C-alpha positions in Angstrom: -102.6 -44.6 -127.7 -102.6 -48.1 -129.0 -104.3 -49.4 -131.8 -106.8 -51.6 -129.8 -107.7 -48.7 -127.6 -108.2 -46.5 -130.7 -110.5 -48.9 -132.0 -112.4 -49.4 -129.0 -113.0 -45.8 -128.7 -114.1 -45.5 -132.2 -116.2 -48.9 -132.2 -114.8 -50.1 -135.5 -113.2 -53.2 -136.7 -109.5 -53.6 -137.9 -110.4 -53.9 -141.5 -112.2 -50.2 -141.3 -109.2 -48.9 -139.5 -106.8 -50.4 -142.3 -109.1 -48.9 -145.1 -108.9 -45.4 -143.5 -105.0 -45.9 -143.2 -104.6 -47.2 -146.7 -106.5 -44.1 -147.8 -104.2 -41.8 -146.2 -106.8 -40.3 -144.1 -105.2 -41.6 -140.7 -101.2 -41.7 -140.8 -100.2 -43.8 -137.2 -96.7 -44.1 -136.0 -95.4 -47.5 -136.2 -93.6 -48.9 -133.3 -92.1 -52.2 -132.5 -95.4 -52.9 -130.3 -97.7 -51.8 -133.0 -99.6 -48.7 -134.7 -99.8 -45.8 -132.4 -102.6 -43.2 -132.7 -102.4 -39.4 -131.1 -105.5 -37.6 -129.8 -105.7 -35.5 -133.0 -105.8 -39.0 -135.0 -108.9 -39.7 -132.8 -110.7 -36.5 -133.4 -110.0 -37.1 -137.3 -111.0 -40.8 -137.1 -114.5 -39.5 -135.2 -115.1 -37.5 -138.1 -114.6 -40.0 -140.8 -116.6 -42.3 -138.6 -119.5 -39.9 -138.6 -119.0 -38.9 -142.4 -119.3 -42.6 -143.2 -121.8 -44.2 -141.0 -123.9 -41.2 -139.9 -124.0 -39.1 -143.0 -123.4 -41.8 -145.5 -120.8 -40.0 -147.3 -118.8 -42.3 -149.7 -115.0 -42.6 -150.0 -114.5 -39.8 -152.5 -116.7 -37.4 -150.3 -114.3 -38.4 -147.3 -111.4 -37.8 -149.3 -112.5 -34.1 -150.3 -113.5 -33.2 -146.9 -110.2 -34.5 -145.2 -108.2 -32.4 -147.8 -110.5 -29.3 -147.1 -109.8 -29.9 -143.5 -105.9 -30.2 -143.9 -106.0 -27.1 -146.2 -107.9 -25.1 -143.4 -105.4 -26.2 -140.6 -102.5 -25.0 -142.9 -104.0 -21.8 -143.5 -104.5 -21.4 -139.6 -100.9 -22.1 -138.9 -99.8 -19.6 -141.7 -102.1 -16.8 -140.1 -100.5 -17.5 -136.7 -97.4 -17.3 -138.2 -98.4 -14.1 -140.1 -99.9 -12.6 -136.6 -96.5 -13.4 -134.8 -94.5 -12.0 -137.5 -96.7 -8.5 -137.2 -96.3 -8.8 -133.4 -92.6 -8.2 -133.8 -92.9 -4.8 -135.4 -93.9 -1.3 -134.1 -97.5 -0.4 -133.8 -97.6 2.0 -136.8 -96.4 -0.6 -139.3 -98.8 -3.4 -137.8 -101.8 -0.6 -138.0 -100.8 -0.1 -141.6 -100.7 -3.9 -142.5 -103.8 -4.4 -140.9 -105.5 -1.4 -142.7 -104.1 -2.8 -145.8 -105.6 -6.4 -145.3 -108.8 -4.8 -144.4 -109.1 -2.9 -147.8 -108.4 -6.0 -149.6 -112.3 -6.8 -149.0 
């Protein structure tokens, strides 16, 4: 999505978007036509906008929230990989592994 369309959907000015990019909260792809943003960038930007404008969260708070979300996303990917790896093994081994994981609580 082109930068202009991205900003229109968010209803933010260029300076606000530049600030978010400079903080590393959004990482657009740079093309000869300008910056391009994905749907995931839009979801992330909507969250940032809500945190800043609706909830009054300061930059440090947004930074913490974004890092936590990134960590959760990484953990989800790891768990999906673990499930795929377990699915490649026979049922008895999967059941034993699941029992061990449950016992960790």
